[in-house]
N, C-alpha and C positions, 0 to 999 in steps of 0.2 A: 831572603826571601821573597822580596819582588820579583827578583829575576826568575826565581822559583818558580813564581805562580804565574808569570809571563811566559816563559816556556811551557809549562803545563796548558795555557790556551791557546797556546800556537800549535801544541802536538794535536789538542783536538779541534780545531780548525783547519789545519793541514790533513789531519786525517778525514777531516769531512770537507774540508776545503784548505965664730971665736968670742968671748967673752963680753958681757957687758955689765957694768952696774946696774943695781939696783934703782929705779926712780920713783916707784909707788912707796907710800910712805906706811901702807898698812903691811904687819908681816905675819898675819894669821893666814895662811892659805890653805892650808892641809889638814887632812884627817878629820873632814869634815867642817874645819872651821871656815867660816863666812867672811869673805873679803867684798866690802861694799865701798862701792866709789861714790862716794859723798861731799866732794870737794868741786863740785862741777863746776866749772869758768862758761860761761857763756859768753864766746870772743866772737865778733863781728867784722871778718875780715874783707868784705865783699870790695873796698873800695882799696885794698894794700894794689901798690905800684905792681908789683909780682905778677896781678893779675888782669890788666889793662887791655893785654891782648887776648884774654879770656872770655868766651860771651855764656851768658847764661850761666853765674858758676852757681853750685849747687853746694849749700855750705852744712856741716852735720857736725852739731855739738853734744859733747858726752854726756850721756846721759846717767843717773843713779842704779845700778844692777848690782845684784846680789850674787856672788858669785861664789860657790861651793865644790869640793872637792873630796870627792868618796873613795878613798884609798883600798878598801875593802872591794870595789865594783871598778878600780881604777878608771873611774868618771867623770867630768867637769858638769855640773849645772850652772846654767844662766839665766837668771829670772827677773823681768823688770815689768810692771804694767800687766798686762793681757799677754806676756809672749814667756816663751821656756824654750831654751836652748841648749839641749845634752849632746856632749862630746864622749862619745866612746873613745879609751886611747888601747893602742896596739902596738906598747911599746912606745920608743923614744920618737917616731918620725913616722907612725901612721895613726890615723883616727876615722870616726865614721860620725858625722854630725845629723842631728834630726830636730827641726823646728817646729814649734807648736804652737799653735794661736786659740786662744779662750780654750784650751784643753786638748785640742784637734791639731792632729800633725798634717802641715801643709807640704811639709818638704822633710825627705830623709835619704840617708844613703851618700850625703857629700862625702866625700873622704881625703884624706891626704894632707888638711890644710893646717893641723896642728903639730908642729913640727920644731922643735925646739933644741935641737943637738948642736953640736961643737962646743961642749963644756957648760952650757947655758942648763942648770938644775931646775927640776919641773917646779919647786916653790917661786922662784923668779921670773920663769915663765908665766904661771898664773897670775902674778901682779901686772901683767903686760896685757892682759884683757881687756877689752873694755868695747862698749855699743855707745854709736854716734846716732842721730836723729835730726833729721832734718822737718821743712813744715809741710812737705809731700808726705808725711807718713812712710817716708822710706827709712829704713836704717844698716849701717854698717856695722856689722863686725867684725873686729881687727884681733889677730890670734898672733902669737911669736911664730914665725919663720926661721929656716936654718938660717943662723947667722955668721958671716967670715969676718969681714972688716966693719962694719956697722949695723946696727939695730936695725934687721929686716921683719915686717909683718905679713900676712894674710889677710886682707879684705876682701869680706863678703857683703856683698849690696843684697838686701832684702824688704819684702814687704808682707801682708797678710797672704798672698797670694801666693808665696815661698822665696827662696832663695832664688835672685835673679843673674847678678854676675860672681865673677872671683878674680880677684889681683894681688899681686903680691909689690910690696912696695919698699924702700930702704932710704932710713933717717940718715941721710950720708954725712953726718957731723956729731963728733959726740957728746957736746955740751947742748944740746935738746933737753928739755927736761919732760915732763909728763903730757900727753898729747892730749888737748883740749878740744881742737875742733881740725877736721878735713874738709879739704874744697876740693870739688872736683868742677867739671863742666862738659857741655855738649858740643866746645869746638871740634869737629873733627881732627883737626893735625894739631891740639894740645894734647891731649893723652896724658895727662899728668894727674897723680894725687899730689896736693900739698896739706902739709900741717903745720898747725901752731900750737905751740906748748905752754905751759901755766902758767909764764913771763908775757904772754902776749909775745913771741917771737915767733918769728914767720922760718920753718928748720929748710933744710935743704933736703930734696927728696929723688928719689929716681923711681919711676914704673915700670913694671914689668908686668907683661899679659901672660895671663894663666889661660883663661877659656875661650879666645880666640876676639872675643868683644872688649871695648874700651864703655865705659861710662855711660851710657845714652839717656835721656832723662825725657818718656816719654808722661803726657797726663795721665794721673792716676786713674781718671774717669772723665771718660769724655760723653758730648751729649750725640744726639743721633745728626746733626747737623758737622758736628767734628767726624763721626763715621763717615758720611758721605762726602766730605770734603778728602779724607784719606784716602779712601779707598774708590779710584775709579770706576765709574759704572762701564767705561768699554774695555775694563781688565778685569773686575771681580763683580761676581753677583749678592745681594744681600738678600738673604730669607730671613722672613720675621715669623718665630714662633716662639710659644714657651718649651724651653729645652731642661727645666729641673723644676718642675713642678710647683712654682711658687706663683700659679697664677697671673704672672708678669711674662711680656712678651719679650723673648728676647731677640741675638742678631746672629747669625751663621753666615759666614762669609768666603765662599772658597774663589780661586782664580775662574776666570771665566775660560774654557776648554770647548770651541764648537766644534762638533763633527763635522756638521752640514758645511762649514766653513775652513776646515781642518785647521783650527787656529789654536793655537796652543801659547798659552800665559802663565806659565808657573803651575804649581803645586798646593800652592797655599791652602789653607783650610785654617780659618780663627772663628772663634765664637766670645761671644761680649753677652755678660751677663746684665739685665737691667736691675739699678739699684731700687730701693721705694722712693729714691728723689730725685727720680728719671733719668739719671744718669747712666752710663755703660762703665762697664769694668772686662775687662782682657782676663777670658778666663781659660782659653786653649790657643796655642798655635801650633798647628801641627800641617803634614799632608794631606791632600786628598787622593791618594795613591794613582794619580794619574801621571808619575814620573817618567813610566817606561814608554818607549814610543808606540801609539797606536792607542793608547787607551784615552777615553775622553771621560769627561765630567756629565753625565745624564742628569740627575738630579740629587735635591736633598729632600726630603720626609720628615714630617714631626713623629716623634713617637707615639703609639694611641695613648698612654698615660701620662705624656710631657713629659717623662723622664728619659731625656739624651734626644738621639736624631738619626736619622737611617741617609747614609751615603751610597747611591747607585753610580759605579761606573761602566763603561762599554768599552770593548773591545771592535774598533772600527774599520779594519782593513778588509774582514770578508768573515762570512759564515755570523756566528751568532754567541758572544760569550760576553755575560753579564756579573759582575759584581757587587755584593751588597756589606756594608759594612754597618753595623748597630753601635752605634757611640752611646755610651751611660755615664752618669758620674757618682763616684761613693766616697764620701768624704774629701768632695774636692777633687778627689782625684780623677781622671777622664779614664776609660777603660774600654775595647771593644768586647762588647758581651756576646755578640755571635756574627758570625761571618757565614755569607751564602757565594755561592758559584752555581752557574745555571747556563745552559748553553746546548747545544746540538752534538749529539756521536755521530760517527762514520754513516752508522745504519740507518740514520735517521731520525734516533731514539732523542727525544728531551731528556736532561738530567737537570737536577736542582739538589745540589749538595749542602747542606746543612752542620756547619761548625759550631756547636756550643763554646766559644772559647772564654768568657767572663774572665779577662787577664788586665794587666795595666797594660796602656797603650805601648809603654815601651818595650814589652816583652809579647806583644801578640807576634804569631805566626800561620800562616793562613793557607800553607801549600799540601794538608795532609791529603786532600784528595789526589792532588799527583800521579800519586802512585798505583791510583785505583784501574786495575784491568776495564774492561768493557761490561763485561758481565756485573764487576761487583756496582758500576755506576746503576745499573737495573736495579739490582737490588738493594743498595746502600742509597741511592737518590733519585728515587723516583719523582718526577713533576707532581706537584700541587693538583689538586682539582682545579676543574672551570668551573664548576656548578655550588652554588649553595643556596641554604635555605634558611632564613630570618628567624631565628630562636626565641627573640627579644619580642615585646610587646609592639616595638616599632624600633627601626632602624634609620636615621637620620643620614641622609645623603648630603655631604659638606661639600663646598664646591673646589674649583680646583687648587684653592690655598689652601685648604682642609678646615675652612672657614664656613659658620652657619649662613645662610642665605635669610635675607630680609624677611623672606615667608618661607620659612622649614620645608622642606619635602622629606617623606620619609617611604619605607617599604615597610608592609606591618609583618607581624608572626605568620609564618606558613609561605611567605610569597618564596617564589623560587627565580633566583638572579643568576646572571652569567658576568662572568670576571673579564673583563676588557683588559686589564692589565692587576696587579697585584703584590703585597709584598708579605711577611709573615705578619704585620700592623694594619693592613688595608687591603681592602678589594675595590678596584676601580668598576664604576659600574655605569649601563645607560639608564634613561628614563625619559619619558615623555614622549614615547614612542621613539624613541635612539636619537633623539635630535641634541638633548644633552647629556652630560657626564658629569658624575660624582665621586667621593670617596665614602665609602662604610666602614666602619669599624670592626677588624674582623672578628671582637668578643662577640657581636651580635650576630653573628653567622653560624653555621654548621656545615661542614662539606657534604655534598651529595655526589657520590661514585659515578665516576664520567660511563 
């Protein structure tokens, strides 16, 4: 998708320029019978000699969870506290997993992790499902995996932001009992999951990678000082404004890609939402769409209704080509609500193409206008007006950071203003005899034909 869009921009610019026994004592696991793991043992194995070489061990202890199987829908439900996990089964080795917190879906579509084939029946498999939690509010769900010589499991790390990582591990001995505790660590060369059974025995395990990453412990919430230390000011820029309309300023952090100095330092785009306790939680980690040569980050703007933000990137080698990405959030899922491309054709005509995508970020495609002819650009992508009239009683002029000035400045109803820059939410205007500039909410204005 990115390549197509870049080619499109270049075109325009060039034109213009095996079995294992049951170990769980509960026998009712099917036909909507509940399995309740209520023999939880809190096992502290932090000082176990086998972990002496591991730094920062993370200990997850088994928690009570209610597990039911609905044979009419071939679905497994796991519930505890405010958490619900649904597993839709498709045959013996495929599944689709959904995670809900407080009744809202936070992750869905995780597939292929409940696979218990090689003569292991469903009832035995269900008894091996368990949830483990640690002090940092992270949890691990283990599901039976395809077994050959020893019992194997898929482990899914998650918290209330969604699924984080997936792993497969094997308990490489036959006399290990029920798993009561799981230990991982953050040391890069350790890469292991270790388990302790209900007798306190540390069982031999082997860990395999599934999604390309081992467990890496990150603080669940960060202070602003933590964020400043984590993101160097020479490589990242921190924008501060409310992005989820809760009245609290959040942090949007892209990599610094400087067109003037031709500096490219990655395509990071990270969003931290501020909690009422003053700490920030990671909400989004994605791309800023500058991964192709020639594209640079221009700016990030708040949305006028404080629900999301606007990312602007520019193509620098020659000519003029800009792209705008309108990020928004729905049920904690980030989306691209709108995409805009603008530039100049070989004829000298400006174009301004609006695509109202409103799709999940993972499904976003933005090269529809790459197939347009010059005549279509002129009819489908007319440039926005450059003059506006104030339609409300007064239109406040915000400063360059989109904040109110200590002494507010306004245009009043009926005033005619000229746009020095604009997007779908904001118009940049001059005032005080063109000595100062600021931004006005476009909802306060009506366009005037040029």
